[in-house]
C-alpha positions as CSV (number, residue, x, y, z in Angstrom):
1,X,109.5,82.4,57.2
2,X,107.5,82.6,53.9
3,X,106.9,78.7,54.2
4,X,104.8,78.9,57.3
5,X,103.0,82.2,56.5
6,X,99.3,81.5,56.1
7,X,96.6,83.9,55.0
8,X,95.4,85.9,58.1
9,X,91.7,84.7,57.7
10,X,92.9,81.1,57.7
11,X,95.0,81.6,61.0
12,X,92.1,83.4,62.7
13,X,89.7,80.7,61.6
14,X,91.9,78.0,62.9
15,X,92.3,79.7,66.3
16,X,88.7,80.7,66.8
17,X,86.9,77.7,65.4
18,X,89.0,74.7,66.7
19,X,87.7,73.3,69.9
20,X,89.8,72.5,72.9
21,X,89.7,68.8,72.3
22,X,90.9,69.4,68.7
23,X,93.6,71.7,70.1
24,X,94.9,68.6,72.2
25,X,94.9,66.6,69.0
26,X,96.9,69.3,67.4
27,X,99.4,69.2,70.2
28,X,99.7,65.5,69.9
29,X,100.4,65.9,66.2
30,X,103.1,68.4,67.0
31,X,104.7,66.0,69.5
32,X,104.5,63.3,66.8
33,X,106.3,65.5,64.3
34,X,109.1,66.2,66.7
35,X,109.5,62.5,67.4
36,X,109.5,61.7,63.7
37,X,112.2,64.3,63.1
38,X,114.4,62.7,65.8
39,X,114.0,59.3,64.0
40,X,114.9,60.9,60.7
41,X,118.0,62.6,62.1
42,X,119.2,59.2,63.3
43,X,119.1,57.7,59.8
44,X,119.8,60.6,57.6
45,X,122.3,59.8,54.7
46,X,124.1,61.8,52.0
47,X,121.6,62.7,49.2
48,X,118.6,62.8,51.7
49,X,116.6,65.9,52.3
50,X,113.9,67.1,54.6
51,X,111.2,69.1,53.0
52,X,108.7,71.4,54.7
53,X,105.7,72.3,52.7
54,X,102.5,74.4,52.9
55,X,99.3,74.8,50.8
56,X,99.5,77.6,48.4
57,X,96.2,77.0,46.6
58,X,93.5,74.5,46.6
59,X,90.3,73.9,44.5
60,X,87.4,71.5,44.3
61,X,86.0,70.0,41.2
62,X,82.5,70.2,42.5
63,X,80.8,72.9,44.6
64,X,79.8,72.0,48.2
65,X,78.4,74.7,50.5
66,X,80.3,73.1,53.3
67,X,83.7,73.7,51.8
68,X,85.9,76.4,53.4
69,X,87.8,78.7,51.0
70,X,91.3,77.7,52.1
71,X,92.7,74.7,53.8
72,X,95.9,75.4,55.8
73,X,98.5,72.7,55.6
74,X,101.9,72.0,57.1
75,X,103.7,68.9,56.0
76,X,107.3,67.6,56.7
77,X,108.8,64.9,54.4
78,X,112.0,62.9,54.6
79,X,113.0,62.3,51.0
80,X,115.8,59.5,50.8
81,X,118.3,59.7,48.0
82,X,116.9,56.4,46.6
83,X,113.5,57.9,46.0
84,X,111.7,56.6,49.0
85,X,109.9,59.0,51.3
86,X,107.9,59.3,54.5
87,X,106.0,62.2,55.8
88,X,103.4,63.6,58.1
89,X,101.4,66.7,58.5
90,X,98.5,68.7,59.9
91,X,95.8,70.5,58.1
92,X,92.3,71.9,58.3
93,X,90.2,69.8,55.9
94,X,87.7,71.2,53.3
95,X,85.0,71.1,55.9
96,X,86.9,73.0,58.6
97,X,88.0,70.0,60.8
98,X,91.5,69.7,62.1
99,X,93.0,66.7,60.5
100,X,96.4,64.8,60.3
101,X,98.1,62.5,58.0
102,X,101.1,60.1,58.0
103,X,102.2,58.4,54.7
104,X,105.0,56.8,52.8
105,X,105.8,56.8,49.1
106,X,108.1,57.1,46.2
107,X,109.5,60.0,44.1
108,X,110.6,59.5,40.5
109,X,113.1,62.1,39.2
110,X,112.8,62.9,35.5
111,X,116.5,62.9,34.4
112,X,118.2,66.1,35.5
113,X,115.3,68.4,34.5
114,X,114.1,69.3,38.0
115,X,110.7,67.8,37.3
116,X,109.5,64.8,39.4
117,X,106.6,62.5,39.9
118,X,105.4,61.3,43.4
119,X,103.0,58.8,44.7
120,X,102.1,58.5,48.5
121,X,99.8,56.5,50.5
122,X,98.9,56.5,54.1
123,X,96.3,57.2,56.8
124,X,94.2,60.4,57.2
125,X,92.5,61.2,60.4
126,X,90.0,63.9,61.0
127,X,87.0,63.5,58.8
128,X,84.3,62.9,61.4
129,X,80.7,63.6,62.2
130,X,78.5,64.6,59.2
131,X,81.6,64.6,57.0
132,X,82.9,61.1,57.8
133,X,81.5,59.8,54.4
134,X,83.6,62.3,52.5
135,X,86.5,59.8,52.9
136,X,86.0,56.3,51.7
137,X,86.5,53.4,54.2
138,X,86.5,55.8,57.1
139,X,86.6,54.0,60.4
140,X,86.5,56.1,63.5
141,X,87.8,59.1,61.6
142,X,90.7,57.1,60.1
143,X,90.8,56.4,56.3
144,X,93.3,55.3,53.8
145,X,94.5,57.9,51.2
146,X,96.6,57.8,48.0
147,X,97.8,61.0,46.3
148,X,99.7,61.3,43.1
149,X,101.7,64.5,42.4
150,X,103.9,66.2,40.0
151,X,106.5,68.6,41.1
152,X,109.5,70.8,40.2
153,X,112.6,71.7,42.2
154,X,114.8,74.7,41.8
155,X,117.6,74.8,44.3
156,X,115.9,74.3,47.7
157,X,112.5,75.4,46.5
158,X,109.8,72.7,45.9
159,X,106.5,73.3,44.1
160,X,104.0,70.5,43.6
161,X,100.6,69.8,42.2
162,X,98.8,67.1,44.2
163,X,95.7,65.5,42.6
164,X,93.0,64.6,45.1
165,X,91.3,62.2,42.8
166,X,87.7,63.2,42.1
167,X,87.7,65.9,44.8
168,X,90.1,68.5,43.7
169,X,93.7,69.6,43.5
170,X,96.2,71.4,45.7
171,X,99.3,73.3,44.9
172,X,102.0,73.3,47.6
173,X,105.2,75.1,48.0
174,X,108.1,74.3,50.2
175,X,111.8,74.3,51.0
176,X,114.3,71.5,51.3
177,X,117.1,71.3,53.9
């Protein structure tokens, strides 16, 4: 499936560099996502959609020698017909640390053009050690996060540009079910 295809170097990096304690975090995140999908299925209504997204491109506004060239990301969102959404995902952050996020937000459709704006806020976990100060208000690796985005939908395909405030931006691609 194209959606889950990651560049080979990112997959190799993920498998080789992630320690066993981070692997158990990854397994817990996978269990949480399965649990989330079961909750969503119980409340799914007409007009709702599930989207799966991955990172296609990311860039930073400022150079840091600690940045990795590509940050793999997999996100699942439940987008309700009334605009509200919840989601969660797993990613390798800009410094090579396995991270997770859960969030909620709202999506505004721009008439019937296919364009939309989105604003989400939630909790990010995974910025630890020497990189804990890269996220403001980071307590024990947990920090709040807010991300505005603009997107376009064409049939089941979703493309978004997410603005990571003063850090950078990310372009994601996905599919809706």
